[in-house]
FIKOLKE-603040 format. One record per residue: residue number from 1; x, y, z negated of N, C-alpha, C in turn. Coordinates in steps of 0.02 Angstrom, whole numbers. Atoms other than C-alpha are relative to their C-alpha. Layout:
<dofis>
     i      n_x      n_y      n_z     ca_x     ca_y     ca_z      c_x      c_y      c_z
   NUM        X        Y        Z        X        Y        Z        X        Y        Z
...
</dofis>
This chain:
<dofis>
     i      n_x      n_y      n_z     ca_x     ca_y     ca_z      c_x      c_y      c_z
     1       37      -48       76     -384     -284      837       10      -23      -50
     2      -26       23       74     -352     -280      656      -87      -13      -24
     3       48       22       61     -461     -353      529      -17       51      -43
     4       22      -45       37     -550     -206      484      -60        1      -35
     5       73       18       60     -686     -217      332      -31       72       23
     6       50      -61       18     -822      -90      360      -22        3      -67
     7       27       -9       58     -893      -16      204      -62      -23      -27
     8       52       18       20    -1010     -122      166      -25      -32      -64
     9        1        9       69     -981     -160      -27      -40       33      -40
    10       61      -37       45    -1125      -44      -86      -47      -61       -4
    11       44       55        2    -1245     -193      -49        4      -47      -60
    12        0       55       58    -1177     -291     -184       -5       40      -71
    13        0      -20       63    -1218     -269     -363      -30       73       -6
    14       25      -56       17    -1245      -94     -435        1       47       59
    15       -3      -46      -43    -1199      -16     -264      -87        9       30
    16       44       -2      -23    -1387      -46     -222      -53       40      -39
    17       21      -53       66    -1445       59     -371       27       67       37
    18      -22      -64      -27    -1333      190     -315      -29       38       66
    19       26      -22      -75    -1398      206     -147      -63       36       -1
    20       41      -27       28    -1553      232     -233       -6       67       -7
    21       -7      -72       49    -1513      375     -343       32       43       65
    22      -29      -57      -38    -1424      457     -194      -67       32       52
    23       35      -20      -29    -1576      451     -102      -53       52      -23
    24       35      -38       53    -1682      537     -239       35       74       -4
    25      -30      -57       -4    -1556      671     -247        0       47       77
    26       18      -31      -68    -1554      696      -65      -71       47       21
    27       64      -25        6    -1742      740      -75       -6       69      -35
    28       17      -75       47    -1726      876     -216       52       55       36
    29      -24      -55      -37    -1586      957     -117      -27       16       67
    30       29      -20      -62    -1680      964       48      -48       49      -29
    31       44      -57        6    -1819     1070      -46       28       49      -18
    32      -63      -45       29    -1678     1162     -142       13       60       70
    33      -52      -38      -45    -1589     1205       27      -80       36       53
    34       69      -18      -34    -1782     1249      110      -15       58      -32
    35       44      -64       43    -1823     1382      -24       53       67        7
    36      -48      -62       10    -1651     1473       -9       60        3       52
    37      -43       14      -78    -1567     1435      174        4       68       27
    38       -3      -46      -20    -1598     1600      219       75       41      -44
    39      -67      -12       47    -1477     1673       61       42      -30       12
    40      -53       38       14    -1367     1547       86       46       16       71
    41      -43      -20      -64    -1327     1589      264       41       76        5
    42      -43      -59       22    -1279     1771      193       64      -10      -40
    43      -52      -23       43    -1169     1725       48       58      -81        6
    44      -41       51       -6    -1076     1558      131       67       16        5
    45      -58      -12       -6     -900     1570      143       52      -69        7
    46      -48       49       -6     -753     1448      212       57        4      -66
    47      -54       -9       34     -619     1406       95       50      -58       12
    48      -46       62      -11     -458     1284       94       17        0      -75
    49      -13       21       85     -421     1201      -86       73      -38        7
    50      -68       50        8     -254     1118     -123      -21      -73      -21
    51      -18       45       28     -260      931     -183       50      -50       -7
    52      -56       74       17     -148      782     -248      -47      -44       -5
    53       20       68       12     -173      608     -203       67      -42        1
    54      -54       38       19      -69      463     -230        7      -36       53
    55      -21       57      -39        3      351     -114       52      -33      -11
    56      -40       48       46       81      185     -166        1      -74       54
    57      -10       57      -22      141       22     -122       12      -63      -47
    58        2       60       64      124     -156     -211       11      -45       33
    59      -13       64      -22      193     -324     -173      -52      -38      -62
    60       54       39       62       43     -428     -266       30      -49      -22
    61      -37       57       21      150     -579     -274      -51      -50       28
    62       32       64      -55       72     -728     -156      -88       13      -34
    63       64       -6       19     -123     -668     -157      -37      -63       46
    64       27       68      -55     -186     -847      -74      -67        7       -4
    65       73       23       19     -356     -903      -67        7      -73       -6
    66      -17       74        9     -381    -1097      -93      -29      -38       44
    67        7       39      -54     -410    -1157       72       63        3       45
    68      -42        2      -28     -290    -1234      179       10       20       70
    69        6      -40      -57     -258    -1129      330       52      -42       58
    70      -53       42      -56     -185    -1229      493       37       54       24
    71      -62      -30      -13      -33    -1177      554       40       42      -27
    72      -48      -34       54       44    -1099      403       21      -51      -53
    73       -4       41       36      127    -1179      269      -14       31      -95
    74       35      -31       61       22    -1137      118      -15      -59      -31
    75       42       70       48       -2    -1316       37       27       20      -86
    76      -33      -31       71      104    -1238     -109      -62       14      -42
    77       61      -53       45      -65    -1129     -160      -64      -37       34
    78       51       56       -2     -177    -1271     -156      -29      -24      -64
    79       15       42       64     -277    -1362     -290       44      -48      -10
    80      -28       48        5     -172    -1498     -264       80        4       18
    81      -75      -24      -24      -14    -1417     -223       54       29      -57
    82      -49      -10       51      141    -1380     -312       -8       49      -49
    83       11      -49       51       78    -1222     -395      -65      -12      -42
    84       64       -1       22      -97    -1292     -430      -54       60      -11
    85       51      -71        8     -184    -1137     -377      -74      -31       20
    86       81       35        7     -370    -1154     -402      -43       85        1
    87       49      -62        4     -524    -1040     -400       -4       46      -58
    88      -12      -32       64     -507     -997     -580       62       51       -7
    89      -57      -53       -1     -339     -929     -571       15       50       45
    90        6      -67      -50     -371     -837     -411      -32       58      -57
    91       41      -34       27     -509     -756     -513       31       42      -38
    92      -19      -43       42     -403     -719     -648       68       67       28
    93      -48      -59      -60     -267     -626     -512      -30       27       23
    94       30      -68      -23     -399     -532     -431      -24       40      -60
    95       22      -38       59     -460     -454     -609       82       31      -22
    96      -63      -38       12     -273     -416     -637       11       53       36
    97      -23      -42      -41     -232     -350     -482      -60       69        2
    98       25      -72        7     -392     -222     -500       14       38      -48
    99      -12      -42       51     -334     -167     -660       58       52       18
   100      -55      -28      -16     -180     -120     -583       -5       59       53
   101       28      -33      -24     -258      -45     -446      -43       75      -14
   102       40      -47       24     -388       61     -524       34       47      -40
   103      -40      -50       27     -259      146     -633       59       12       19
   104      -48      -26      -44     -134      170     -518       -5       72       36
   105       -5      -60      -25     -185      315     -452        1       69      -38
   106       16      -53       35     -197      427     -598      -50       60       -4
   107       67      -38       -4     -312      559     -598      -56       -7       41
   108       52       28      -46     -387      503     -459        6      -59       47
   109      -14       64      -18     -404      347     -366       41        1       63
   110      -57        9      -48     -263      289     -268      -23       12       67
   111       46      -38      -74     -298      363      -85       34      -48       56
   112      -26       30      -50     -186      265       11       51      -69      -38
   113      -26       50       36     -112       81      -43       20      -51       53
   114      -30       71      -52       27      -32       61      -13      -53      -50
   115        9       62       32        7     -205       -5       39      -72       43
   116      -46       57      -29      113     -362       30        1      -77      -19
   117       20       78       19       94     -556       15      -66       -5        2
   118       62       27       -6      -84     -557       62      -16      -51       58
   119       -6       53      -52     -128     -720      152      -71       22       33
   120       64        0      -25     -309     -687      216      -48       59       12
   121       57      -71        9     -443     -551      249      -52      -18      -63
   122       45       15       61     -559     -649      129       39       20      -81
   123      -30       -7       58     -431     -622      -10       -7       78      -22
   124       18      -75        9     -448     -433       31      -76       17      -15
   125       57      -12        9     -629     -427       51      -26       -7      -82
   126       25       19       63     -644     -506     -131       33       59      -42
   127      -45      -37       64     -519     -401     -217      -55       73        1
   128       20      -58       -6     -614     -233     -147      -74        1      -15
   129       70       18       -2     -795     -297     -137      -29      -35      -64
   130       30       26       60     -822     -403     -287       52        3      -75
   131      -25      -13       49     -714     -317     -411      -37       92      -10
   132        6      -62       -5     -759     -133     -480       27       52       42
   133      -21      -41      -48     -668      -63     -342      -37       26       55
   134       62      -24      -49     -816      -64     -229      -27       68      -10
   135       22      -58       15     -867       81     -314       35       54       23
   136      -33      -48      -33     -733      178     -234       -5       10       78
   137       23      -13      -52     -767      161      -73       71      -21       45
   138      -50       10      -17     -605       75      -17      -16      -48       75
   139       13       53      -47     -575      -22      157       75      -11       15
   140      -69       34      -14     -424      -98      243       12       -8       75
   141      -31       26      -65     -334     -130      394       56      -55      -13
   142      -30       38        4     -256     -300      415       12      -50       72
   143       -8       48      -52     -170     -410      553       22      -55      -20
   144      -21       79       11     -133     -598      556       67       14       38
   145      -80       -4      -26       62     -592      580       24      -70        9
   146      -34       72       -9      166     -761      638       49      -14      -53
   147      -29       31       35      240     -775      475      -15      -77      -36
   148        2       61       15      265     -953      433      -40      -21      -64
   149       40       19       69      192     -948      248      -71       31       12
   150       69      -24      -12       39     -860      315      -16       72      -47
   151       13      -44       36       73     -714      212       18       81       46
   152      -12      -66      -30       43     -520      272       12       62      -42
   153       21      -74       30       43     -335      242      -55       24       17
   154       84      -24      -17     -123     -229      237       18       56      -43
   155       24      -53       45     -169      -48      198      -66        0      -18
   156       58      -26       31     -300        1       88       -2       63      -15
   157        9      -62       15     -367      155       89      -72       21      -17
   158       68      -38       18     -513      275       16      -43       30       45
   159       21      -51      -76     -619      338      160      -18       68      -33
   160        2      -76       27     -661      485       44       67       40       20
   161      -62      -35        0     -478      540       60       29       -9       94
   162      -44       -5      -63     -389      455      221      -54      -46       52
   163       55       38      -66     -462      423      402       49      -21       48
   164      -37       34      -39     -361      314      499       -5        7       82
   165       37       -8      -81     -366      348      691       41      -44       41
   166      -51       64      -38     -215      231      770       11      -57      -42
   167      -39       49       50     -151       82      706       15      -82       40
   168      -17       63      -26      -71      -79      772       70      -33      -35
   169      -53       51       42       58     -229      718       57       22       46
   170      -67       -4      -19      252     -188      759       25      -80      -12
   171      -12       75       -8      303     -364      816       91       -4      -22
   172      -70       14       22      490     -423      730       17      -56       18
   173      -25       63       -3      593     -556      791       65      -10        9
   174      -69       18       29      752     -636      730       20      -45       31
   175      -15       84      -26      853     -759      835      -52      -34       60
   176       51       30      -40      705     -779      953      -58      -26      -37
   177       63       33       51      586     -820      793      -27       60      -31
   178       44      -42       42      451     -714      749      -12       16      -61
   179       11        4       47      442     -645      594      -68       47      -22
   180       49      -52       14      320     -522      489      -22       39       39
   181      -14      -56      -28      252     -391      581        4       63      -57
   182       11      -47       23      267     -219      532      -76       47       12
   183       55      -28      -28       98     -121      509       -1       74       -4
   184       -1      -67       -4       86       44      579      -79       35       -5
   185       40      -40       12      -58      161      535        6       79        1
   186        8      -89       20     -102      354      585      -54       12      -19
   187       94       -3       22     -233      434      500       17       76      -33
   188      -17      -87       32     -276      608      412      -20      -10      -72
   189        6      -18       69     -246      641      232      -17       73       -4
   190       15      -69       11     -341      801      209        3       35       75
   191      -19      -16      -44     -284      907      346       73      -16       31
   192      -70       28       -3     -110      816      338      -19      -64       62
   193      -19       62      -31      -78      683      491       61      -35      -21
   194      -48       56       31       27      528      409        9      -41       51
   195      -22       58      -35      119      405      510       29      -50      -55
   196      -14       45       43      123      254      396       27      -64       21
   197      -40       63        7      240      102      397       -3      -52      -28
   198       -3       35       76      206      -45      289       37      -63       22
   199      -60       57      -16      354     -164      282        8      -63      -75
   200      -21       68       53      395     -351      208       53      -21       34
   201      -68        9      -20      570     -367      261       12      -98      -22
   202      -26       81        2      651     -557      260       12       -3      -77
   203      -34       10       88      681     -619       80       67      -18       20
   204      -85       26       18      858     -670       11      -13      -75      -21
   205       17       68       13      776     -845       -4       57      -48       50
   206      -59       15      -42      941     -944       55       64       30       -7
   207      -38      -41       24     1048     -819       -7       19       56       41
   208      -11      -76      -20     1104     -637       22       21        2       88
   209      -47        9      -60     1237     -671      168      -25      -22       56
   210       45       35      -61     1120     -789      260      -59       24       32
   211       57      -36      -16      983     -672      266       18       54       30
   212      -16      -68        3     1065     -506      278      -11       33       86
   213        1      -19      -79     1057     -497      483      -75       11       10
   214       77        2      -10      871     -530      482      -26       92      -26
   215       21      -40       41      844     -378      370       36       70       51
   216       -8      -56      -49      954     -278      472      -45       18       63
   217       60      -13      -54      850     -310      620      -58       36       -1
   218       63      -47       26      699     -242      531       21       66        5
   219      -12      -79        6      781      -90      500       23       36       51
   220        6      -24      -67      836      -65      672      -73        3       18
   221       82      -11      -40      652      -93      739      -44       72      -45
   222       36      -49       42      584       35      604       19       63       11
   223      -42      -61      -12      717      161      636      -35       19       94
   224       24      -18      -73      676      141      832      -60       23        0
   225       68      -19       14      489      164      787      -18       68      -23
   226        0      -61       26      508      320      677       33       49       53
   227      -44      -70      -41      641      405      803      -62       16       64
   228       58      -14      -23      490      378      932      -42       59       11
   229       57      -52       34      376      487      830       44       57       -2
   230      -39      -60        3      510      609      805       10       44       57
   231       -4      -42      -70      549      634      981      -65       43       34
   232       68      -16      -38      350      655     1040        6       73      -66
   233       24      -63       44      344      782      874       53        4      -64
   234      -64      -27       57      518      845      758      -41       -5      -67
   235       35      -22       66      371      905      629      -29      -76      -31
   236       26       41       29      302      726      604        9      -15      -84
   237        2       24       69      260      656      422       -6      -55       13
   238      -12       68      -14      326      490      427        6      -33      -81
   239      -12       23       71      312      374      276       24      -84        2
   240      -18       70        1      402      204      281      -15      -37      -69
   241       10       25       53      340       92      133        8      -77       -9
   242       19       58       -7      355      -74       86       63      -45      -51
   243      -30       26       33      455     -225       -7       65      -13       59
   244      -37        5      -41      607     -220       82       70      -63      -14
   245      -16       68       22      694     -360        0       96       25       -2
   246      -67      -16       -2      863     -251       -4       -9       64      -59
   247      -10      -56       55      916     -106     -144        9       57       48
   248      -46      -57      -44      954       76      -78       42       -1       17
   249      -71       -5      -27     1121       73      -65       21      -65       26
   250      -49       53      -69     1135     -101       48      -13       39       62
   251      -16      -19      -62     1180      -79      205      -63       16       62
   252       57       -8      -39     1011     -113      295      -32       60      -18
   253       46      -58       12      923       25      220       52       91        1
   254      -54      -64       19     1078      152      180       46       16       74
   255      -45       -1      -47     1180      117      351      -54       -3       67
   256       26        9      -56     1062       46      475      -61       43       15
   257       63      -50       13      898      145      441       32       66      -21
   258      -25      -59        7     1008      290      373      -43       45      -44
   259       32      -33       55      890      314      222       60       19      -66
   260      -33      -22       44      977      427      116      -35       40      -89
   261       40      -32       54      945      530      -58      -12       60       33
   262       50      -70       -4      851      698      -62       51       47        0
   263      -58      -44       -5      961      851        3       65      -30       19
   264      -74       27      -30     1085      743       90      -23       11       76
   265      -11      -24      -68     1023      811      238      -16      -54       74
   266       30       62      -43      965      641      329      -63        5       27
   267       76      -16      -44      818      624      447      -40      -40      -31
   268       30       47       41      768      491      318        6      -13      -75
   269      -13      -14       61      737      518      135      -22      -57      -54
   270       33       52       55      731      374        4      -23       20      -67
   271       40      -42       44      621      439     -137       17      -45      -42
   272      -15       34       71      679      295     -248       73      -20       -4
   273      -79        9       -2      872      314     -217       14       16      -85
   274      -15      -14       51      881      412     -371      -36      -40      -59
   275       32       30       65      787      304     -484       33      -70       12
   276      -53       53       18      909      145     -436       59       39      -18
   277      -55      -13       39     1049      257     -480      -13       10      -78
   278       -1        4       69      969      285     -652       -5      -59      -25
   279       19       65       45      945      101     -692      -73      -39        4
   280       76       26       -1      758       76     -634        1      -52       46
   281       20       40      -30      689      -66     -571      -69      -32       10
   282       53       25      -22      544     -157     -485      -23      -72       -2
   283      -14       68       10      591     -344     -487       43      -18      -45
   284      -80       43       14      710     -467     -564      -11      -53       45
   285      -15       31      -64      764     -553     -420       59      -62       -3
   286      -69       49        1      868     -723     -409       17       -9       58
   287      -42        1      -53      994     -705     -292       79      -45        7
   288      -73       37        6     1137     -835     -256        8      -36      -71
   289        3       38       76     1092     -930     -429       -5       47      -43
   290       -5      -80       55     1094     -739     -527      -74       10       -6
   291       51      -52       16      949     -651     -612       21       69       22
   292      -22      -75      -12      977     -481     -540      -58       34       -4
   293       40      -47        0      859     -333     -589       14       41       57
   294        6      -34      -66      818     -257     -410      -46       52       12
   295       36      -55      -24      745     -107     -330      -22       -4       84
   296       14       16      -79      660     -191     -161      -60       53       14
   297       85      -35      -29      491      -83     -157       30       77       -4
   298       -2      -69       11      516       85     -111      -41       31       65
   299       44      -49      -72      447      239       -3       61       40        6
   300      -50      -39      -51      544      320      133      -22       71       42
   301       41      -49      -57      494      481      223       66       36       43
   302      -34      -32      -58      551      578      370       24       83      -59
   303      -13      -71       39      648      743      317      -32       56       -1
   304       61      -48        0      500      850      369      -24       14      -42
   305       42       21       63      411      757      252       13       21      -45
   306      -28      -23       52      514      778      123        4       64      -31
   307      -15      -74       18      542      970      138      -61       44        9
   308       67      -36      -12      348     1011      189      -26       41      -59
   309       33      -33       62      321     1060        2      -65      -57      -15
   310       66       46       23      177      913        3       33      -49      -57
   311      -47       44       69      297      801     -100       -6       21      -61
   312       -7      -30       70      267      827     -280       43      -45      -41
   313      -28       42       56      323      682     -364        5      -83       28
   314       -3       73      -11      381      497     -339       21      -39      -50
   315      -26       25       46      407      364     -431      -28      -78      -33
   316       15       64        3      381      181     -511      -48       -3      -55
   317       60      -18       51      216      134     -595       25      -69      -57
   318      -30       44       60      275       46     -754      -39       -6      -67
   319       37       17       61      154       37     -889       16      -61      -56
   320       -5       49       39      182      -72    -1059      -39      -56       21
   321       56       59      -16       29     -184    -1010       36      -35       48
   322      -36       18      -77      138     -224     -847       50      -60      -10
   323      -59       33       30      271     -316     -956      -25      -46      -55
   324        0       33       65      272     -463    -1089       58      -28       -9
   325      -70       32       27      420     -505    -1193       59       39       28
   326      -62      -54      -59      523     -354    -1084        5      -26       59
   327        9       18      -70      494     -452     -926      -67       29       29
   328       54       -5      -36      380     -408     -793      -51      -68      -17
   329       60       53       14      213     -507     -822      -21      -25       55
   330       20       31      -58      203     -609     -659      -42      -60      -26
   331       39       56      -11       86     -739     -596       33      -59      -13
   332      -27       56        3      205     -879     -589       66       23       -7
   333      -73       23       36      391     -931     -653        7      -50       47
   334      -19       67       -8      428    -1064     -534      -60      -48       11
   335       66       41      -18      281    -1179     -527      -41       -3      -58
   336       36      -19       62      234    -1122     -705      -53       63       10
   337       49      -48        4       68    -1026     -709        3       52      -81
   338      -21      -62       64      107     -859     -818      -69       34       -5
   339       59      -58       12      -76     -768     -782       12       59        7
   340      -22      -70        0       11     -613     -767      -29       46       63
   341       15      -56      -67      -11     -467     -616       43       -8       48
   342      -47       26      -59      134     -503     -498       68        9      -28
   343      -53        6       16      324     -518     -512       44       75       27
   344      -20      -81      -31      338     -326     -431      -28       39      -45
   345       38      -72        6      296     -147     -488      -12       15       65
   346       23      -26      -88      203      -43     -363       52       77      -16
   347      -45      -72      -26      309      131     -318      -51       46       37
   348       35      -43      -17      217      283     -265       32       49       -7
   349      -31      -63       16      229      467     -227      -76       37        2
   350       79      -54       -8       89      612     -241       17       62       36
   351       -3      -51      -56       54      713      -98      -64       42       -6
   352       45      -60      -12      -31      886      -89      -10       22       70
   353       51      -23      -85     -146      930       71      -50       23      -32
   354       46      -49       25     -257     1048       83      -80      -33       33
   355       85       17        2     -459     1000       89      -31       57       37
   356       54      -61      -27     -570     1105      196      -61      -12      -65
   357       60        0       37     -726     1146       91      -22       59       14
   358       39      -68       -5     -865     1273      119      -47        0      -50
   359       17      -15       81     -920     1348      -45      -76       72       46
   360       51      -61       -5    -1090     1450      -28      -39       19      -52
   361       54      -20       65    -1227     1535     -133      -29      -63      -28
   362       27       58       44    -1285     1362     -199       57      -24      -46
</dofis>
């Protein structure tokens, strides 16, 4: 079973006052409807309205708690560890991430957000319950995966916008060694059913050539899962999101997964391929001893999703305040605490969906 947070954040702080106000408003509405209910029966009508919400992904760079978790190599992120990670730094990090998430949605709060590099349920609880995000009604889905560092992926969603229907982890093994799971969630955004896979593929630590086969394995498994859905429903709207630790034109994504540019006719459309061609990047990555601007964070959708008319825009979220001295303002550079947000930028797409509404005389 997933570690799935029930929406109890309203019990903290201002939430209790908010519940009281809601009860008072409810009493007023009861009187109003009692007086005019007969008229409402005659004047009510059903309508469908189009709304747009943002779906995004963000690698938050090592969101660890400060406790030693048995069975994982989290020693660097302890008060006495290499990174000198402590409660004060965690509080700064949490405040930074709140600011990004709160502004990421644009006109509306972000509806669905995949996260990478999450250590525990506790850091998710604290992020959405002990920051002003609690007012937005977020919940999350998170499974503990067998990653040796203890970092996982998660899906955060706003209950007002997205309703999860099914979820499970997709296991990945390379050479008999278990890797981070891929998180699968099927849910409803308005009247649309979306199939979302949250990924964080094997890093390039140790060198690109030494790790590329692991990422190809992830690609094969992800493609297999997507094709199973398409065999069942060729019109399925599928979203692959994540930190793939490869660029759009690398073999794992372009050939093994088969994710190509828009209007290519491919089954899988990489919404950030054109951004890559334009020179846009989501991180600066050290590979084989060189600092390389890269675009590892991407959103990829099924061709039917891309052609549905629902997809309005995709991009990289890069406001000026996410940078310092021309560089992405990260939390750490090696062992040095920088106090920033993350070493990655978020990526997003705007999805238009149909929301059922009942309008009446009232």
